[in-house]
N, C-alpha and C positions, 0 to 999 in steps of 0.2 A: 463681220468681225467686230464692228463698233458696238453692237449689242452686247457681246460677251465681255468686252473691256469695261462696259458700264458697271458690271458687277464684280470687278476686281477690287480686292482690299489689299493694299500694299502693306503687309504685316511687317516688313523689314524696317519701315519708317517709324513704327510706334515704339515708344519706350514703355517701361512698366507703368501700368496705371489703368484707369477705366475710361472708355471712350464710347460715344454713341454715333452710329452710322445709320442714316435713313435712306430708303429706296422707295420709290413709288412705281408701281407696275400697272399696266393697262392691257388692253386687248393684244397689242403687238408683242408683249412678253410671251404669251402662250403660243403665238404663231411661230416662234423660233425653236419649238421642240417638235421632233418628228412624231412622237406618240401622244399628241395632244387630243386624244379622242374624248376624254372626259370633260375637259375644260377648254373652251375656245375663247372665252371672253371673261373679263373681270377687271375690277379696280381694287387694288389692295395697297396698303402702306406697310412697309417692313421697317421695324426699328431693331437694330442690332446693338445690344449692350455688350461691348467687347472688353474683357478684362485680360490684360497682358501681364503675365507673370514671368518669373525667371525661366521656367521650364515648360510652360503651357500657355496657350491662348484659349480662353473660354468665351464662346459666343452664345448669347441668349437671344434667340429670334422671337420677336413679338410680331405676329402677322395678323392684320385686321382689315376687313373690307368685305366685298361681295364678289361672287363669281356667278356666271350664268351656267346652269346645268340643264340637261335634258331629262325630263321625267321618265322613269322606267316604265310607268304605267300608261301614260297618255302621249308620250313623246313631245310634250309641250315644253318650251323653255321656261325656266323660272330662276329667280334670284335666290342664292343661298348665302346667308351671312356667315362669315368665318371670323373667329377671334381666338387665337391660341398661341401657345409658347412652345418652342423647341430649343434644345441645346446641342451644341457641337463643340468638341474639344479638339484642339490641334496641339499635339505634344511634340516637343523637339526631340529628334533622334538622328540616327545615322543615315536613314534613307526615307524616301517618301513612299508611304503605303497606307492602306486602310487597315486599321486594327479592329475596328468594330463599326457598326452602322452609325454611331455617334462619336467615334474617336478616329482621328487621322494622325499619322506621324508625318512630320515635315522636318526638313533640315533647317539649321539655323540661318543658312543663307538663301532660303526660299524667299523670293522677292514679294510674291503676292499669292493670294488664294482667291479663287473665283467662287462665288456663292450662288450663281444663277441656278445651277442644277439642284443644289440643296433646297433653295426656296421652292422650286417647282415640285420637288419630291415631297417636301413638307406640306404643300398645299394639297397634293393628291392624297396624302395620308390622312388629312383632316376632313376629307369629304365623307359624307355619310355613306354607309354600305348600300342602303336603298335610297335612291334619289327620287323622292315622291313630291310632286307639285303640292303646294300648300292647300289648294282646293280639294285634293283627294286624300289628304292625310287623315281625315276623320272617318273615311269610309272603312268598312270592315275588310281586313285582309283575309286571304284564304287561310292563313295559319291560325287566325283568331276565330274561325268558324267553329261553333260548338254543337252543331247539329249531328245527326246520325252520320257516321262516317266509318272509315276503316281504321281499326286500331291494331297495332302490332302485338300488344300484350294479350296473351292467352290466359284467361282466368283459371286458376287452379293448378297451373303447372309451375313447379319450382325448378330452378336451374340445376339443383342438386339431385332431382329425380333420376332414377336409372332409366335406361332405354326401354326396358320391359314395361315399366309403369306408364310411360308415355304412349306406348303402342296400344295398351288396353283402353285408353281413353279416346282413341281415334276411330270409333265406329267400325272397327275390324275391316278396314279397307285393305285390299291386296297390296302387299309390299313389293316395290320394284326390286327385282333380283340383284341389281347392282348394289343396293343398300345392304343386302345380306352379305355380299362379298366384302364390302367395306367393314361391316361389323366383325366378320371373321378376322380380318387383318388387325382390327383394333384389339380384339380379344387375345391375339397372339403376343402382344407386347407385354 
């Protein structure tokens, strides 16, 4: 429980104005989340620029540091540098609920907001889709291969061609009787 309280921001104590709040996270941060399959280790610094207004609290998260990822190709661990910004708005309203992925409604007497889960989600969203070790990034990917391969495009066929035209270009192969039944249903419409 002490871990979660570390990331509480007591918003009820702040008057209108601009504030800076800093957090440092290490390996133990990631171990407190059940679904920490992507990131298990890392050292990051989080600076939150918080602007408290009459009806809204705007938080700008600047997250910078390094995380340890596992390469999708070689399964070797490697360091991935992160440096990004995210925003979160807390609007005052009648009840506490999530309005949008970046907008939460809180009541005026909400004592604190916890940003641990937000920070964790922001980090996960900032990770690259393909986690490739730097030693393997210059190797040719399968998608970049330009040799002879299978192509889905059939030269000479237009999507507006009628069914009869496309049948004539198909080396007169026997047609499955199920297709004939489907064509009859299509023509009835």
